[in-house]
C-alpha positions, 0 to 999 in steps of 0.5 A, spaced: 628 202 279 633 201 285 636 194 284 641 194 290 636 194 295 632 188 292 632 181 295 635 175 292 628 173 290 626 179 287 632 179 283 630 173 280 623 175 279 626 181 275 631 177 271 625 172 269 620 177 268 625 181 263 626 174 259 619 174 258 618 181 256 624 181 251 623 173 249 628 171 244 632 178 244 635 176 250 639 170 252 643 168 258 649 163 257 652 161 264 659 157 265 659 151 269 663 155 275 658 160 276 653 161 282 648 156 282 642 161 282 645 164 275 645 157 272 638 156 274 636 162 270 641 161 264 638 159 257 644 154 256 650 152 260 657 149 258 665 150 258 668 156 255 668 153 248 661 150 248 658 157 250 662 161 245 659 156 239 652 156 242 652 164 242 654 164 235 648 160 233 643 164 236 639 170 233 639 174 240 640 181 240 643 181 247 647 176 250 648 177 258 654 172 259 655 169 265 663 168 265 669 171 265 672 176 260 676 171 256 669 167 255 665 174 253 671 176 248 670 169 245 663 170 244 664 177 241 669 174 236 664 169 234 658 173 234 654 176 228 653 183 227 648 187 231 649 182 237 651 185 244 655 181 248 655 184 256 659 182 262 656 183 269 662 185 272 668 187 268 673 185 273 671 178 272 678 176 269 682 170 269 689 170 272 692 165 267 690 169 261 693 175 264 700 171 265 701 172 257 699 177 252 701 178 244 707 181 245 710 176 250 708 170 246 711 173 239 718 174 243 717 167 246 716 164 239 722 169 236 727 166 241 725 159 241 726 159 233 733 162 234 735 155 238 730 150 235 731 146 228 724 146 227 719 151 225 714 153 231 707 153 231 704 157 236 698 153 240 694 157 245 689 154 250 681 157 249 683 160 256 686 166 253 685 173 251 683 175 244 690 178 242 693 171 244 688 168 239 690 173 234 697 172 235 696 164 233 692 166 227 697 170 224 703 166 225 700 159 222 697 157 229 691 155 232 686 155 238 685 149 242 681 146 248 682 141 253 678 136 250 682 137 243 689 139 245 691 132 244 689 132 236 691 139 235 698 137 238 699 131 234 697 135 227 703 140 228 708 134 230 706 130 224 708 136 220 714 136 223 713 142 227 715 144 234 709 147 238 709 153 243 703 151 247 701 157 252 698 159 257 697 153 261 703 149 262 700 143 266 695 142 260 701 142 255 705 137 260 699 132 260 698 132 253 705 131 251 706 126 256 699 122 254 703 123 247 709 119 249 714 125 248 720 124 251 721 128 257 728 131 254 724 134 248 719 138 253 721 145 255 718 149 260 719 157 258 719 161 264 715 168 264 722 171 263 723 168 257 728 163 260 728 156 257 729 150 262 736 147 262 738 140 261 733 139 255 734 138 248 732 145 246 734 144 238 730 138 237 725 139 242 718 138 240 714 142 245 715 149 249 710 150 254 709 157 257 710 157 265 702 159 266 697 156 270 690 156 273 690 158 280 684 153 282 687 147 279 694 149 281 692 148 288 691 140 287 697 136 290 698 128 291 697 129 298 690 131 296 689 125 292 692 120 297 687 123 303 681 122 298 683 115 297 683 114 304 677 117 306 673 115 300 676 108 298 671 106 293 670 113 289 673 114 282 677 121 282 676 125 276 680 132 275 681 137 270 687 137 265 689 143 268 692 140 274 699 138 275 701 132 271 703 128 278 696 129 280 693 126 273 698 120 274 695 118 280 687 119 279 682 115 275 681 120 269 681 127 267 677 131 262 674 138 261 669 141 265 664 139 260 667 132 260 666 131 268 659 133 268 657 128 262 661 123 265 657 124 272 651 124 269 652 117 265 654 114 272 649 109 276 646 112 282 650 109 287 657 111 285 662 115 288 666 121 285 671 125 288 672 131 283 678 136 282 676 142 279 672 149 281 668 147 288 662 151 286 661 147 280 662 141 284 657 143 290 652 144 284 653 137 281 653 134 288 646 137 289 644 135 282 646 128 283 644 127 290 643 120 290 651 119 289 657 121 293 660 127 290 665 131 294 671 136 291 678 134 291 679 140 295 675 146 296 678 151 291 674 156 288 675 161 282 674 168 285 673 171 278 667 167 277 664 169 284 664 176 281 658 174 277 652 175 281 645 176 281 645 183 282 650 185 277 647 181 272 640 184 274 643 191 273 646 189 266 639 187 264 636 194 267 641 197 262 638 193 256 631 196 258 634 203 259 637 202 252 631 200 249 627 206 251 633 211 249 635 213 256 642 210 256 647 206 253 649 199 254 654 198 260 659 193 260 659 191 253 665 187 250 668 188 244 674 186 240 678 190 235 676 188 228 684 186 226 684 182 233 677 179 231 679 177 224 686 173 226 683 170 232 677 167 228 682 165 223 685 161 229 679 158 232 676 156 225 683 153 224 682 149 230 675 147 227 678 145 221 683 140 224 679 137 229 674 135 223 679 133 219 679 138 213 685 140 210 688 147 211 
């Protein structure tokens, strides 16, 4: 079957037909930032952590993951034996996750340990690759999400540990400020492993890697001021990967799922300015059309946009061929067993801390 010449409607029909034929053997999870036409075909949607957990709870044999690579890796780490995690486009990465790897994280923690008086606990944001999660697992650290980062940070601080938070500087800074940590005890760690000057490095509580999400890095204080002038009655909500000076000016911040849930609960005549990925903002503006919903700035995630109807359909075609014994599966995401073991430790440690279990 030549999918390349198919129309959008034909691709949609093909995917729907495959879902009917394969039944519960196939599921399609989709991140909130994915194109609307794929979200409408998805079995469930959510942010990266929710999708990984949802996948782990299914018995499906084939998971066509409509998201970027680190998300598919997380699903693979939590997947059951025999489950195949398939990514429509292997080039759908994450610039922020690319800003650090396991070896660099280890070098950073070793350097910080030489100058800080406390033991260092590495805490990695969910938006990272498996090797970074694995590093945290074997060094006594954990994974966190934008929703639970504050609780994880507080956990380690209460045990008299300092934290190396990576890869997102802005999320780490926003959490540190929310917890009231003195600015002199918040230290930026450069990608050349340099430590921010004029800080109390010996007693510092949080060391923040100098990484960022290109989508949320775009938002600035002028955008907030312009939105206030254009929509004086609107509330402004942004993702906490945004700069701290932006978060200080707006009404609320939270994860992508938090943003969606907040809008969903609001009254029909409310107005919202949303500071996150524009494909998502445009989609919920259509879904909740009785509200005024506009992006703080039209900032797209180009990697998410690589996931298309065509390459998703091609993955499903490979499943059909695989089941007929004609070819191997394409674009399967696997994680090295040792990395998977340690990454799972970091993920489970996060769950234990959030749920209040002693570890």
